[in-house]
Each structure stands twice: as structure tokens, then as C-alpha cells.
C-alpha positions in Angstrom: -73.4 -17.5 89.6 -73.5 -18.1 93.4 -75.6 -20.0 95.8 -77.0 -19.3 99.1 -78.5 -21.9 101.6 -81.4 -20.8 104.3 -83.4 -22.6 106.3 -86.7 -21.2 106.2 -90.4 -21.9 106.0 -92.9 -21.1 103.5 -94.2 -17.9 105.6 -90.7 -16.6 106.0 -89.9 -18.1 102.0 -93.0 -15.4 101.3 -91.2 -12.5 103.1 -87.6 -12.9 101.1 -86.8 -10.2 99.0 -86.1 -11.6 95.9 -86.8 -11.0 92.1 -88.7 -14.3 91.8 -90.0 -17.3 94.2 -89.8 -20.5 92.8 -91.9 -23.0 95.2 -92.2 -27.0 94.7 -95.0 -28.6 95.9 -95.2 -32.4 96.5 -98.4 -34.1 94.8 -99.2 -35.7 98.0 -101.4 -33.2 100.3 -100.3 -32.6 103.8 -103.7 -31.9 105.3 -104.7 -29.2 106.4 -102.6 -26.0 105.5 -100.8 -23.9 108.0 -101.8 -20.2 108.1 -99.3 -18.3 105.4 -100.0 -16.5 101.8 -98.2 -19.6 100.2 -100.1 -22.3 101.9 -103.2 -20.7 101.5 -102.3 -20.0 98.1 -101.2 -23.8 97.3 -104.7 -25.3 99.0 -107.0 -22.8 97.0 -105.2 -23.1 93.4 -105.0 -27.1 94.0 -108.6 -27.2 94.9 -109.6 -25.3 91.9 -107.7 -27.4 89.6 -105.3 -24.5 89.0 -102.4 -26.1 90.2 -102.9 -29.9 88.7 -101.3 -32.9 90.0 -97.9 -34.4 88.1 -94.5 -33.5 88.0 -93.8 -30.3 86.1 -97.4 -28.8 86.2 -97.0 -25.0 86.7 -98.6 -22.4 88.3 -97.2 -19.1 87.4 -98.6 -15.7 89.6 -97.7 -11.8 89.6 -97.9 -9.6 93.0 -99.4 -12.4 95.2 -100.4 -10.5 98.3 -98.4 -11.6 101.2 -95.6 -12.8 99.2 -92.6 -10.1 98.8 -91.0 -11.5 95.6 -93.4 -9.7 92.5 -93.0 -13.2 90.6 -94.0 -16.4 92.1 -93.9 -19.8 90.4 -95.6 -23.1 92.1 -94.3 -26.2 90.3 -95.3 -29.9 91.2 -92.5 -32.0 92.4 -94.6 -35.5 92.6 -92.9 -37.2 95.0 -90.3 -35.1 95.7 -87.4 -37.6 94.7 -84.3 -36.2 93.1 -85.4 -37.0 89.6 -88.6 -35.5 89.9 -87.3 -32.4 91.8 -85.1 -32.3 88.9 -87.6 -32.0 86.4 -89.8 -29.5 88.4 -87.0 -27.2 88.9 -86.6 -27.3 85.2 -90.0 -26.9 84.3 -90.4 -23.8 86.7 -87.0 -22.2 85.4 -88.5 -22.3 81.8 -91.1 -20.1 83.1 -88.3 -17.5 84.8 -86.4 -16.8 81.9 -87.0 -12.9 82.2 -83.7 -11.0 82.4 -84.7 -9.1 85.3 -84.5 -12.1 87.6 -81.2 -11.5 89.5 -81.9 -13.0 92.6 -84.3 -16.1 92.8 -85.5 -18.2 96.3 -85.9 -21.5 95.3 -88.3 -23.4 98.3 -87.9 -26.8 98.9 -89.0 -27.2 102.5 -92.9 -28.1 101.3 -91.0 -31.7 100.1 -91.0 -34.5 102.6 -87.2 -35.1 102.5 -86.1 -31.9 101.0 -82.4 -33.1 101.9 -82.0 -35.2 98.8 -83.3 -33.0 95.9 -81.0 -30.2 97.2 -78.0 -30.8 95.0 -80.2 -31.9 91.8 -82.1 -28.6 92.2 -79.2 -26.2 92.1 -77.6 -28.4 89.2 -81.3 -27.6 87.3 -81.1 -24.0 88.1 -77.6 -23.7 86.5 -78.4 -25.7 83.6 -81.7 -23.6 83.0 -79.8 -20.2 83.1 -76.6 -21.3 81.5 -75.5 -19.4 78.6 -72.3 -19.2 76.6 -70.8 -16.1 76.0 -67.0 -16.7 75.1 -67.4 -16.3 71.3 -70.6 -15.1 70.8 -70.2 -11.0 72.1 -74.0 -11.0 71.2 -75.5 -13.4 73.8 -76.8 -12.1 76.5 -75.2 -13.2 79.7 -76.5 -15.2 82.7 -78.4 -12.7 84.6 -79.1 -15.0 87.4 -76.8 -14.4 90.1 -77.7 -15.6 93.4 -80.3 -18.8 94.1 -81.2 -18.6 97.9 -82.2 -22.0 98.7 -84.5 -22.8 101.3 -84.8 -25.8 103.4 -86.2 -27.2 106.5 -82.8 -28.0 108.3 -79.3 -26.2 106.9 -77.3 -29.1 108.7 -79.3 -31.7 107.4 -79.0 -30.2 103.9 -75.5 -29.0 104.1 -73.5 -32.0 102.4 -75.7 -31.7 99.4 -75.4 -28.3 98.8 -72.0 -28.1 99.2 -71.9 -31.1 96.3 -74.5 -28.8 94.0 -72.0 -26.0 94.4 -69.2 -28.2 93.2 -70.9 -30.3 90.6 -72.2 -26.5 89.3 -68.6 -25.7 88.9 -67.3 -28.8 87.4 -70.1 -29.1 84.8 -69.9 -25.7 83.4 -65.8 -26.1 83.5 -66.7 -29.2 80.9 -69.3 -27.2 79.0 -67.3 -24.2 78.5 -64.3 -26.0 77.1 -66.6 -28.8 74.9 -68.3 -25.6 73.6 -65.6 -23.6 72.2 -64.9 -23.7 68.6 -61.5 -25.9 67.7 -59.9 -22.5 67.1 -60.6 -21.3 71.0 -59.6 -24.6 72.0 -56.7 -26.0 70.8 -54.5 -28.9 72.9 -52.2 -25.6 73.9 -55.0 -23.8 75.1 -56.6 -27.4 76.8 -53.2 -27.4 78.6 -53.5 -23.7 79.5 -56.6 -24.7 81.1 -55.3 -27.5 83.1 -52.7 -25.0 84.2 -55.1 -22.9 85.4 -56.6 -25.4 87.5 -53.0 -26.2 88.9 -53.4 -23.3 90.6 -56.3 -24.6 92.9 -55.9 -26.0 96.3 -54.7 -29.8 96.2 -54.3 -29.7 92.3 -50.6 -29.8 90.2 -50.4 -30.1 86.5 -47.7 -31.3 84.1 -47.7 -30.5 80.4 -45.5 -32.9 78.1 -44.9 -31.6 74.5 -44.1 -33.8 71.5 -40.4 -34.2 72.2 -41.2 -35.7 75.9 -43.9 -37.9 74.2 -42.0 -39.2 71.6 -39.4 -40.1 74.5 -41.9 -42.1 76.3 -42.5 -44.1 72.9 -46.2 -42.8 72.4 -46.3 -44.1 68.9 -50.2 -44.3 68.5 -50.5 -40.8 69.9 -47.8 -39.5 67.9 -49.5 -40.8 64.3 -52.8 -39.1 65.3 -51.1 -35.7 65.8 -49.0 -35.8 62.6 -51.5 -34.7 60.2 -52.1 -30.9 62.2 -49.8 -28.0 62.7 -50.9 -27.6 66.3 -48.4 -29.4 68.4 -50.1 -32.1 70.7 -49.9 -32.0 74.7 -50.2 -34.6 77.0 -51.5 -33.1 80.3 -51.2 -34.8 84.0 -53.3 -33.5 86.6 -52.9 -34.8 90.3 -55.6 -33.9 93.0 -54.0 -34.9 96.5 -57.0 -35.0 99.2 -55.5 -38.4 100.9 -52.2 -39.7 102.1 -49.5 -40.4 99.4 -49.6 -44.1 100.1 -53.2 -44.1 99.4 -53.6 -45.4 95.4 -55.4 -42.9 93.4 -58.0 -43.0 90.8 -56.9 -42.3 87.1 -59.3 -40.7 84.9 -58.1 -40.8 81.2 -60.0 -38.3 79.2 -60.0 -38.2 75.2 -58.8 -35.1 73.6 -59.5 -34.8 70.2 -59.9 -30.9 69.8 -61.0 -31.3 66.2 -61.7 -34.4 64.4 -61.8 -34.4 60.5 -61.4 -37.8 60.5 -57.9 -37.7 59.1 -57.4 -39.3 55.5 -60.5 -41.3 56.5 -62.4 -38.1 56.2 -65.9 -37.6 57.7 -68.8 -36.3 55.5 -69.1 -32.8 55.9 -72.7 -32.6 57.5 -72.3 -31.4 61.1 -68.5 -31.9 60.9 -68.7 -28.8 63.2 -69.8 -30.9 65.9 -66.3 -32.8 66.5 -65.4 -29.7 68.1 -66.9 -32.0 70.8 -64.5 -34.6 70.2 -62.9 -33.6 73.6 -65.6 -34.1 75.7 -64.0 -36.8 77.6 -61.0 -34.4 78.2 -63.4 -31.5 79.3 -65.4 -33.9 82.0 -61.8 -34.8 83.5 -61.1 -31.1 83.6 -64.5 -30.1 84.9 -64.2 -33.1 87.6 -60.8 -31.7 88.7 -62.3 -28.4 89.2 -65.1 -29.9 91.6 -62.6 -31.6 93.6 -60.8 -28.5 94.2 -64.5 -27.0 95.5 -65.4 -29.9 97.3 -61.9 -31.5 98.7 -62.6 -35.2 99.5 -60.2 -37.6 100.8 -59.0 -39.2 98.1 -55.9 -39.2 95.6 -56.9 -38.7 91.8 -55.0 -38.6 88.7 -56.2 -36.9 85.3 -54.3 -38.0 81.9 -55.6 -35.9 78.6 -53.7 -36.7 75.4 -54.7 -34.0 73.3 -54.2 -33.4 69.7 -56.2 -32.6 66.3 -57.0 -35.4 63.7 -56.3 -33.5 60.5 -55.2 -34.6 56.7 -52.4 -33.0 55.4 -49.4 -34.6 53.7 -48.0 -36.1 57.1 -51.1 -37.5 58.2 -51.1 -41.1 59.0 -52.4 -43.3 56.0 -54.8 -46.2 56.0 -52.3 -49.1 56.5 -49.5 -47.7 58.3 -48.4 -49.6 61.0 -47.5 -47.8 64.5 -46.0 -49.2 67.6 -47.8 -48.0 70.8 -45.9 -47.3 74.1 -46.7 -50.7 75.3 -44.4 -52.2 72.3 -47.8 -53.7 70.6 -48.0 -52.6 67.0 -51.4 -51.3 65.5 -52.3 -51.3 61.7 -54.5 -48.3 61.2 -57.1 -49.2 59.3 -59.3 -46.4 59.6 -57.7 -43.0 60.4 -60.9 -42.2 61.9 -60.9 -44.6 64.9 -58.4 -42.2 66.3 -59.6 -41.8 69.7 -58.5 -45.2 71.1 -54.7 -44.8 69.3 -54.4 -42.0 71.7 -56.0 -43.4 74.5 -54.0 -46.8 74.3 -50.9 -45.1 75.1 -52.3 -42.9 78.1 -53.9 -46.4 79.5 -50.3 -47.6 79.2 -48.9 -44.4 81.0 -51.6 -45.0 83.5 -50.3 -47.9 85.1 -47.0 -46.2 86.6 -49.3 -44.7 89.3 -50.4 -48.2 90.3 -53.9 -47.3 90.6 -57.0 -48.4 92.2 -59.0 -48.3 89.3 -58.4 -46.7 86.1 -61.5 -44.9 84.1 -61.1 -43.7 80.7 -63.7 -41.3 79.5 -64.2 -40.8 75.5 -66.7 -39.6 72.7 -65.4 -42.7 71.0 -68.2 -44.3 68.7 -71.2 -43.7 66.7 -72.2 -47.3 67.4 -72.4 -46.5 71.0 -75.0 -43.4 70.3 -76.9 -46.2 68.4 -77.2 -48.5 70.9 -78.2 -46.3 73.9 -79.2 -43.1 72.0 -78.6 -39.9 74.3 -79.9 -41.4 77.6 -77.4 -43.3 79.0 -73.6 -43.5 78.4 -71.6 -46.9 77.7 -70.0 -48.6 80.3 -67.5 -51.5 79.9 -65.3 -53.0 82.1 -63.3 -56.1 83.6 -64.2 -55.7 86.6 -67.6 -56.3 88.3 -67.2 -54.6 91.6 -65.7 -51.3 89.3 -68.8 -51.7 87.0 -71.3 -52.2 89.8 -69.7 -48.9 91.6 -70.1 -46.8 88.5 -73.5 -47.9 87.4 -74.6 -46.9 91.2 -73.0 -43.7 91.2 -74.7 -43.1 87.5 -78.1 -43.9 89.3 -77.4 -41.7 92.2 -76.4 -38.9 90.2 -79.1 -38.8 87.6 -76.0 -39.3 84.7 -76.7 -43.1 84.3 -74.6 -45.4 82.3 -75.4 -48.9 81.1 -73.0 -52.1 81.1 -72.3 -53.5 77.9 -70.4 -57.0 77.1 -66.9 -57.4 76.6 -66.8 -61.2 75.5 -63.4 -62.3 74.0 -65.2 -63.5 70.8 -65.7 -59.7 70.0 -61.9 -59.2 69.7 -61.7 -61.7 66.5 -62.2 -58.4 64.4 -59.1 -56.8 65.4 -56.7 -59.3 64.1 -54.4 -58.1 61.3 -52.0 -59.7 59.2 -49.6 -56.9 59.4 -49.4 -55.7 63.0 -50.2 -57.3 66.5 -53.8 -55.8 65.9 -56.1 -53.6 63.4 -57.5 -50.5 65.1 -60.9 -51.2 63.8 -63.1 -54.7 63.4 -66.1 -53.6 61.1 -69.6 -52.0 61.9 -71.0 -54.6 63.6 -70.8 -54.2 67.2 -68.5 -51.5 67.0 -68.4 -49.7 70.3 -67.8 -53.0 71.9 -64.9 -54.0 69.3 -63.3 -50.1 70.1 -63.8 -51.3 73.7 -61.8 -54.6 73.0 -59.0 -52.3 71.4 -58.2 -50.6 74.3 -58.9 -53.8 77.1 -55.6 -54.7 75.2 -53.6 -52.1 76.9 -55.0 -52.3 80.5 -53.0 -55.5 81.1 -54.2 -56.3 85.1 -55.4 -52.9 85.3 -59.1 -52.5 87.0 -60.2 -50.8 84.3 -63.4 -49.0 82.9 -64.2 -47.3 79.8 -67.1 -44.7 79.5 -68.2 -44.1 75.9 -70.0 -40.9 76.0 -70.7 -40.6 72.2 -74.2 -39.9 73.0 -74.1 -38.2 76.0 -71.7 -35.8 75.7 -73.3 -33.1 73.6 -76.7 -32.1 72.1 -77.4 -31.1 68.6 -80.0 -29.4 67.0 -81.7 -26.1 68.2 -80.4 -27.3 71.4 -76.8 -27.8 70.5 -74.2 -28.0 73.2 -71.9 -29.7 75.6 -74.1 -31.4 78.4 -71.1 -31.5 80.7 -71.5 -35.3 81.3 -70.2 -37.6 83.1 -69.0 -34.8 85.5 -71.8 -35.9 88.0 -71.2 -39.6 87.4 -67.4 -39.4 88.2 -67.7 -37.1 91.2 -70.4 -39.4 92.5 -68.1 -42.5 92.1 -64.9 -40.4 93.7 -66.9 -39.5 96.7 -68.3 -42.9 97.1 -64.6 -44.2 96.6 -63.5 -41.7 99.3 -66.0 -42.7 102.1 -65.4 -46.1 101.5 -61.7 -45.4 102.1 -62.3 -43.3 105.0 -64.5 -46.2 106.5 -61.8 -49.0 105.7 -59.1 -46.9 107.3 -61.3 -46.6 110.5 -61.8 -50.1 110.3 -58.0 -51.2 110.5 -56.5 -51.6 114.0 -53.6 -49.5 114.3 -50.1 -51.2 114.9 -49.9 -50.1 118.3 -53.6 -51.6 119.0 -52.6 -54.7 116.9 -49.4 -55.4 119.3 -51.2 -54.8 122.4 -53.7 -57.9 121.5 -51.0 -60.1 120.2 -49.2 -59.5 123.4 -52.3 -60.6 125.1 -52.6 -63.6 123.2 
């Protein structure tokens, strides 16, 4: 699926050769309509009540005189802000699900500020037309091949357009790997996907196997992998967009490619959805795919510890004590609390990069689903500035999160008589105690944890990956790149500083 950005008026849009034309119409009237088939139609439909006010209200037309595209859909976009644009495009695309639509015109130039909604409009088009086909030959592949986005001024909309293209690429990378069944997305296959990303501009990939991980002393990670015949992999991705001296952001993605719960085995109902337990890893892969497209001026490291959690004769048992890479010992009271065990060793490893921030992303706890549902991801952080930046990125990208507490009292339940800590602390505040466990391995790192158990996938008839939180992560990284660039431009050069010193 591809996108094209063009500057055209409603009158020019009416002449676009396409299979369908989707026109976003603001609720507020702009006064006397300009002459032209589209604007006259909108005015008449509004006057007669056929195009109601309200975001997502749709009027579908066929073979309208003066409009070249055979299918025309008018959809209300409210105040034209990004959230309304996303809802409007989704409503319009629901009407345009015919297999014959290969080229679509998407007109945004009637909106008061059409530049703000370009990226989300493109993402909504991709979301509505997405089709998973890798292991389903009978599924109909995406018919839509090209979306021509019409705006008032191409130059003003270019950055949003570029961002939208990158995010569509990144989200669909994340969806692809999260949607694959576990036998088509083993740790080795995930490593191959990372190697493929390593062939893109600015990205390098390194993959470690069991021997190298053992040499690093990652006892917690190794313990989880013991019950599976699939060998673990530890994946490192490097995106270099800034000077080598610039400290990187480190993203750590939980990569449990299937989670039975281990010896503490899960109930059978909906266990198939545990293929999504590598949603954090998928989001890191997707973020790197987007980085390769957008090329921001920032350095990013991606760490993905990946394995299966299976219950064979070698599997770790409740009550076993393991030694993490940090040297801290852990009593494994519940083998189904495995994500935190692979993440804790990856967080210890992250410190070697001397990062500007470390963000782990994990489908970690059912407790977070109970707390926040499927709307917001859970955010935990030891740094107010980092938490604020992530919250703002979530709001701006329409991929929101919500900050949760990290009071020291929540860690009381992690105490153990036989190790430095247990890996669970009971049901109460489960998402918080899981975060408190991870915090023990972050020392003085500027660290944040995103629990995406409620947002990484959908269940029921719409079952499938959402690709979240790729938009949030990319928005945060772009903001960080902008802040770094601004700080560098404000910093005086050595030569200039020397001149000032001599004058003094």
C-alpha cells in the first residue's frame, strides 16, 4: 500500500481519476459554497439533512455528475482535529470495503487545518484496509494499493505525510509479527526478522544465542527458556541517526513468543491469544522499521529477549531460585510471571549503553487490563520528566497511556525468605508490584515501563494485533530528536566560547 501527497481543491478533487473519493467535511459551515460539483453537493446535502452533523456521519453516493470517481463518500469530521479525523476516516473506509477499490482519493483540504490530521488519516486508511494473509491463503489480500491525500498546501503537510508513511510501515511490521501463530514466529524467526531490519539504512542487528546469554550471566532469562525445545535469542538493534557521542534511547521489548504459563499453566480458554505475548518485541521491531523510514537525528538501541514459556521436564518450577545478570537472586513463586524475568536481565544489560532513557514495553499483567482496559497503556516511571514526555507523546499520537504509582510500600510483597526477592506479590496491585520488581534492576537509570497487556491486541471477532504502542514510541523519539537538535543549536561552539573568554 502506498500514499501520494497532492495539493488540490475540492474542484480538482472532483476530477481525480480514482476508484473512490472520500471527502472529509467539517461540521462548521464556511459560508457560501464555492462553485463546483463537490461543494454544491455538500451544501445541498447539509441543507436537506442528508449529511448530518456529528463526527463519523456518512453520506454515500454513486456516479455523481461532475465527479470522476464512481464512488463518493462524504463524512463529517467535526472540528477537524486529529481524533475527529481518525474517527471520520474510519467511518468512511467502512463504507468503502469493496474489493474493486484500488486507488482512493482522500480530500482533507475542506478542513480548517488540514495539516494536523494527515498522519492519523493515513494510519486510519491503513488500519481499515489491513488484512493478515501470512498463514491464511483464503483471506483476501488488501485491495487498496494507493491513497492520494489531498491537502491545501503540500509543503505544510509534508512532515505529517512522512510521519504517516513511517508509522503505517512500523505499525504493520508490529501487527504482522504479533499476529503470526507461535509456530510461525519462534524466537529464531523473530531474530531473522530483526536481521532483515538490519539491512535497512542506519540499522545494525546482533543476535546472541544460549551460550552467549549464559556467558553474560542472564540466569533469569535462561530459566524461562528451559522448558522449550526452541532456543532463546537475545536480539540487539542499533539505529544510528546522531553522533556517536549522543546517548541513545534504549527500548526493551518482551518477546515471549508463546506463553503457556509454564508449570503454573494457564487455563485453556483463550490460551491461543498468548501468541500475542511478544507484543512488546513486535512494537520494538515496528519502531525500528519506522525509524528506517523517517531517519530522525537520534540514536536508539532495541533489546529483545525472546523465548517460549513451556512446561516440560526441564522447566523451571515454583520455588526455584535463580540468579539474575545483576547478581540478585529471585525465588520464582509463579512461572506464569515470566515476562519480568526475561526483562530484568535485559534491563541490566541496557545500562552498558549509558542511555538517555530506557523504556521497556511488555504485555506484562492481566491486572493492568483490569485497571485500564483497552484504552490506555499503563505507564510506570521513576522520572517525572520521562513520564511527562511519554504521556504527551501518547496524547499527541492518539496512543495514550496513564501513569500509575510506584510507592515503595508496593514492593513489600516481593520479599522472600529464600532469595533477594520473589517474582510475584499476590493479586492486589498486580501491575504495580510487577513494575516494582522491574525497578529493582534499573538502579539509577532514567527508566519507564509500559504495560501494554490491554492495548497490544483485540479479542473476539476483531481478534488481532493493534500495533500499539509504535505511534507513542515514535512520537516520543521524534520529540527527543527535536529537543536534542534544539539543545545542540543553542550550545556555543568551543571556538565561540573561546572568543567570548578572550573578550572577557
